[in-house]
N, CA, C and O atoms as a GROMACS GRO file, in nm:
protein
  260
    1MET      N    1  -0.764  -0.621  -2.127
    1MET     CA    2  -0.731  -0.550  -2.002
    1MET      C    3  -0.839  -0.438  -1.971
    1MET      O    4  -0.865  -0.345  -2.047
    2PRO      N    5  -0.900  -0.463  -1.847
    2PRO     CA    6  -1.017  -0.363  -1.833
    2PRO      C    7  -0.940  -0.225  -1.771
    2PRO      O    8  -0.823  -0.205  -1.739
    3LYS      N    9  -1.046  -0.151  -1.769
    3LYS     CA   10  -0.986  -0.004  -1.763
    3LYS      C   11  -0.950  -0.013  -1.590
    3LYS      O   12  -1.000  -0.088  -1.506
    4MET      N   13  -0.835   0.103  -1.571
    4MET     CA   14  -0.825   0.115  -1.416
    4MET      C   15  -0.914   0.229  -1.405
    4MET      O   16  -0.927   0.332  -1.471
    5LYS      N   17  -0.980   0.174  -1.289
    5LYS     CA   18  -1.096   0.292  -1.217
    5LYS      C   19  -1.041   0.349  -1.083
    5LYS      O   20  -0.974   0.290  -0.998
    6SER      N   21  -1.084   0.475  -1.084
    6SER     CA   22  -1.045   0.530  -0.955
    6SER      C   23  -1.153   0.512  -0.846
    6SER      O   24  -1.273   0.500  -0.870
    7ASN      N   25  -1.096   0.510  -0.724
    7ASN     CA   26  -1.203   0.511  -0.621
    7ASN      C   27  -1.292   0.638  -0.621
    7ASN      O   28  -1.244   0.750  -0.631
    8SER      N   29  -1.436   0.612  -0.610
    8SER     CA   30  -1.496   0.727  -0.620
    8SER      C   31  -1.512   0.807  -0.488
    8SER      O   32  -1.549   0.924  -0.499
    9SER      N   33  -1.486   0.756  -0.358
    9SER     CA   34  -1.492   0.807  -0.262
    9SER      C   35  -1.356   0.911  -0.215
    9SER      O   36  -1.359   1.010  -0.142
   10ALA      N   37  -1.240   0.847  -0.286
   10ALA     CA   38  -1.108   0.908  -0.286
   10ALA      C   39  -1.121   1.030  -0.389
   10ALA      O   40  -1.047   1.128  -0.376
   11LYS      N   41  -1.200   1.023  -0.473
   11LYS     CA   42  -1.173   1.134  -0.583
   11LYS      C   43  -1.261   1.267  -0.520
   11LYS      O   44  -1.246   1.383  -0.561
   12LYS      N   45  -1.349   1.227  -0.420
   12LYS     CA   46  -1.417   1.337  -0.369
   12LYS      C   47  -1.339   1.392  -0.252
   12LYS      O   48  -1.369   1.504  -0.211
   13ARG      N   49  -1.240   1.324  -0.192
   13ARG     CA   50  -1.173   1.375  -0.042
   13ARG      C   51  -1.020   1.441  -0.097
   13ARG      O   52  -0.966   1.535  -0.040
   14PHE      N   53  -0.974   1.382  -0.197
   14PHE     CA   54  -0.836   1.423  -0.224
   14PHE      C   55  -0.816   1.465  -0.358
   14PHE      O   56  -0.868   1.415  -0.458
   15LYS      N   57  -0.724   1.576  -0.350
   15LYS     CA   58  -0.701   1.666  -0.468
   15LYS      C   59  -0.544   1.666  -0.493
   15LYS      O   60  -0.471   1.704  -0.401
   16LYS      N   61  -0.487   1.624  -0.620
   16LYS     CA   62  -0.336   1.641  -0.643
   16LYS      C   63  -0.296   1.763  -0.654
   16LYS      O   64  -0.360   1.842  -0.722
   17THR      N   65  -0.204   1.794  -0.601
   17THR     CA   66  -0.127   1.932  -0.635
   17THR      C   67  -0.024   1.938  -0.726
   17THR      O   68   0.008   1.827  -0.768
   18ALA      N   69   0.042   2.035  -0.773
   18ALA     CA   70   0.099   2.039  -0.875
   18ALA      C   71   0.249   1.981  -0.843
   18ALA      O   72   0.325   1.940  -0.931
   19SER      N   73   0.274   1.983  -0.727
   19SER     CA   74   0.414   1.912  -0.702
   19SER      C   75   0.405   1.772  -0.656
   19SER      O   76   0.499   1.707  -0.609
   20GLY      N   77   0.267   1.728  -0.675
   20GLY     CA   78   0.273   1.566  -0.665
   20GLY      C   79   0.206   1.527  -0.546
   20GLY      O   80   0.160   1.415  -0.528
   21GLU      N   81   0.201   1.621  -0.465
   21GLU     CA   82   0.140   1.578  -0.311
   21GLU      C   83  -0.013   1.583  -0.344
   21GLU      O   84  -0.065   1.639  -0.441
   22PHE      N   85  -0.085   1.500  -0.226
   22PHE     CA   86  -0.244   1.506  -0.201
   22PHE      C   87  -0.276   1.604  -0.123
   22PHE      O   88  -0.202   1.608  -0.025
   23LYS      N   89  -0.369   1.699  -0.124
   23LYS     CA   90  -0.438   1.783  -0.031
   23LYS      C   91  -0.549   1.689   0.015
   23LYS      O   92  -0.600   1.593  -0.044
   24ARG      N   93  -0.576   1.743   0.140
   24ARG     CA   94  -0.714   1.668   0.211
   24ARG      C   95  -0.753   1.765   0.312
   24ARG      O   96  -0.674   1.840   0.370
   25GLU      N   97  -0.906   1.759   0.336
   25GLU     CA   98  -0.943   1.844   0.435
   25GLU      C   99  -0.922   1.784   0.582
   25GLU      O  100  -0.888   1.666   0.590
   26LYS      N  101  -0.940   1.861   0.699
   26LYS     CA  102  -0.914   1.799   0.827
   26LYS      C  103  -1.052   1.757   0.896
   26LYS      O  104  -1.157   1.818   0.879
   27ALA      N  105  -1.033   1.632   0.983
   27ALA     CA  106  -1.146   1.590   1.032
   27ALA      C  107  -1.214   1.646   1.138
   27ALA      O  108  -1.150   1.738   1.187
   28ASN      N  109  -1.319   1.626   1.193
   28ASN     CA  110  -1.376   1.654   1.318
   28ASN      C  111  -1.450   1.811   1.320
   28ASN      O  112  -1.444   1.882   1.421
   29LYS      N  113  -1.512   1.849   1.209
   29LYS     CA  114  -1.528   1.990   1.172
   29LYS      C  115  -1.707   1.959   1.145
   29LYS      O  116  -1.784   2.051   1.117
   30SER      N  117  -1.743   1.841   1.156
   30SER     CA  118  -1.884   1.843   1.089
   30SER      C  119  -2.006   1.854   1.204
   30SER      O  120  -2.115   1.892   1.162
   31HIS      N  121  -1.993   1.823   1.342
   31HIS     CA  122  -2.070   1.804   1.437
   31HIS      C  123  -2.010   1.802   1.581
   31HIS      O  124  -1.893   1.765   1.593
   32ILE      N  125  -2.085   1.842   1.695
   32ILE     CA  126  -2.043   1.850   1.797
   32ILE      C  127  -1.933   1.955   1.827
   32ILE      O  128  -1.832   1.945   1.897
   33LEU      N  129  -1.973   2.044   1.766
   33LEU     CA  130  -1.861   2.180   1.746
   33LEU      C  131  -1.882   2.271   1.894
   33LEU      O  132  -1.794   2.348   1.932
   34THR      N  133  -1.973   2.258   1.948
   34THR     CA  134  -2.018   2.361   2.069
   34THR      C  135  -1.889   2.339   2.202
   34THR      O  136  -1.854   2.427   2.280
   35LYS      N  137  -1.844   2.217   2.198
   35LYS     CA  138  -1.752   2.208   2.299
   35LYS      C  139  -1.606   2.214   2.251
   35LYS      O  140  -1.510   2.192   2.325
   36LYS      N  141  -1.597   2.248   2.108
   36LYS     CA  142  -1.454   2.270   2.040
   36LYS      C  143  -1.433   2.426   2.065
   36LYS      O  144  -1.524   2.509   2.058
   37THR      N  145  -1.310   2.453   2.092
   37THR     CA  146  -1.270   2.602   2.095
   37THR      C  147  -1.280   2.682   1.944
   37THR      O  148  -1.284   2.622   1.837
   38THR      N  149  -1.282   2.812   1.957
   38THR     CA  150  -1.295   2.872   1.826
   38THR      C  151  -1.180   2.875   1.750
   38THR      O  152  -1.178   2.889   1.627
   39LYS      N  153  -1.043   2.856   1.854
   39LYS     CA  154  -0.922   2.851   1.773
   39LYS      C  155  -0.914   2.718   1.702
   39LYS      O  156  -0.866   2.712   1.589
   40ARG      N  157  -0.962   2.607   1.767
   40ARG     CA  158  -0.950   2.444   1.722
   40ARG      C  159  -1.032   2.456   1.573
   40ARG      O  160  -0.979   2.423   1.468
   41LYS      N  161  -1.154   2.504   1.581
   41LYS     CA  162  -1.227   2.514   1.476
   41LYS      C  163  -1.183   2.580   1.353
   41LYS      O  164  -1.194   2.532   1.240
   42ARG      N  165  -1.120   2.720   1.389
   42ARG     CA  166  -1.057   2.797   1.291
   42ARG      C  167  -0.942   2.711   1.227
   42ARG      O  168  -0.934   2.720   1.104
   43ASN      N  169  -0.847   2.623   1.295
   43ASN     CA  170  -0.746   2.563   1.237
   43ASN      C  171  -0.793   2.445   1.158
   43ASN      O  172  -0.729   2.402   1.062
   44LEU      N  173  -0.901   2.395   1.198
   44LEU     CA  174  -0.974   2.251   1.120
   44LEU      C  175  -1.025   2.316   0.974
   44LEU      O  176  -1.066   2.239   0.887
   45ARG      N  177  -1.022   2.436   0.954
   45ARG     CA  178  -1.069   2.493   0.822
   45ARG      C  179  -0.982   2.459   0.711
   45ARG      O  180  -1.024   2.411   0.605
   46GLN      N  181  -0.839   2.489   0.740
   46GLN     CA  182  -0.730   2.490   0.663
   46GLN      C  183  -0.703   2.339   0.595
   46GLN      O  184  -0.708   2.236   0.662
   47ALA      N  185  -0.680   2.342   0.477
   47ALA     CA  186  -0.666   2.212   0.402
   47ALA      C  187  -0.529   2.175   0.444
   47ALA      O  188  -0.455   2.267   0.480
   48THR      N  189  -0.476   2.030   0.443
   48THR     CA  190  -0.344   1.984   0.469
   48THR      C  191  -0.313   1.888   0.372
   48THR      O  192  -0.391   1.836   0.293
   49LEU      N  193  -0.175   1.866   0.386
   49LEU     CA  194  -0.125   1.748   0.290
   49LEU      C  195  -0.160   1.603   0.378
   49LEU      O  196  -0.179   1.587   0.499
   50VAL      N  197  -0.159   1.507   0.266
   50VAL     CA  198  -0.170   1.385   0.310
   50VAL      C  199  -0.023   1.326   0.354
   50VAL      O  200   0.074   1.345   0.281
   51SER      N  201  -0.013   1.264   0.461
   51SER     CA  202   0.119   1.210   0.533
   51SER      C  203   0.187   1.126   0.453
   51SER      O  204   0.112   1.055   0.385
   52LYS      N  205   0.316   1.105   0.434
   52LYS     CA  206   0.401   1.051   0.374
   52LYS      C  207   0.350   0.863   0.383
   52LYS      O  208   0.376   0.793   0.285
   53VAL      N  209   0.296   0.814   0.477
   53VAL     CA  210   0.268   0.681   0.514
   53VAL      C  211   0.149   0.645   0.426
   53VAL      O  212   0.151   0.539   0.363
   54ASP      N  213   0.050   0.725   0.421
   54ASP     CA  214  -0.083   0.756   0.331
   54ASP      C  215  -0.069   0.775   0.209
   54ASP      O  216  -0.166   0.741   0.142
   55LYS      N  217   0.031   0.824   0.147
   55LYS     CA  218   0.031   0.859   0.020
   55LYS      C  219   0.020   0.754  -0.089
   55LYS      O  220  -0.041   0.754  -0.196
   56LYS      N  221   0.100   0.660  -0.028
   56LYS     CA  222   0.099   0.524  -0.157
   56LYS      C  223  -0.044   0.478  -0.161
   56LYS      O  224  -0.102   0.462  -0.268
   57SER      N  225  -0.099   0.456  -0.052
   57SER     CA  226  -0.234   0.399  -0.051
   57SER      C  227  -0.342   0.500  -0.138
   57SER      O  228  -0.422   0.445  -0.214
   58VAL      N  229  -0.343   0.641  -0.125
   58VAL     CA  230  -0.415   0.723  -0.204
   58VAL      C  231  -0.353   0.724  -0.334
   58VAL      O  232  -0.433   0.761  -0.420
   59GLN      N  233  -0.251   0.698  -0.373
   59GLN     CA  234  -0.200   0.673  -0.498
   59GLN      C  235  -0.241   0.568  -0.589
   59GLN      O  236  -0.228   0.571  -0.712
   60ARG      N  237  -0.291   0.478  -0.523
   60ARG     CA  238  -0.339   0.338  -0.548
   60ARG      C  239  -0.483   0.364  -0.577
   60ARG      O  240  -0.539   0.318  -0.677
   61MET      N  241  -0.544   0.441  -0.484
   61MET     CA  242  -0.688   0.462  -0.519
   61MET      C  243  -0.745   0.556  -0.645
   61MET      O  244  -0.847   0.551  -0.714
   62LEU      N  245  -0.630   0.643  -0.641
   62LEU     CA  246  -0.647   0.760  -0.779
   62LEU      C  247  -0.542   0.710  -0.872
   62LEU      O  248  -0.432   0.756  -0.843
   63PRO      N  249  -0.543   0.624  -0.986
   63PRO     CA  250  -0.428   0.609  -1.065
   63PRO      C  251  -0.432   0.706  -1.179
   63PRO      O  252  -0.338   0.711  -1.259
   64ASN      N  253  -0.527   0.778  -1.190
   64ASN     CA  254  -0.564   0.865  -1.309
   64ASN      C  255  -0.525   1.021  -1.248
   64ASN      O  256  -0.507   1.109  -1.333
   65ALA      N  257  -0.514   1.049  -1.132
   65ALA     CA  258  -0.483   1.172  -1.101
   65ALA      C  259  -0.387   1.208  -1.115
   65ALA      O  260  -0.359   1.324  -1.084
   0.00000   0.00000   0.00000
């Protein structure tokens, strides 16, 4: 039986919390920032949790997390 490998891109994007949820960063923070409001950019800084519908696919990508 071969080793179970984690998805390398998912390793860089998601971290597992103590309660078993997955933490992620928000999108739309890398470029074209001049037209976005300061409030919007500030709110994009905070990390958030992966939604319920996506949790299963993230778990599949990170079997050893």
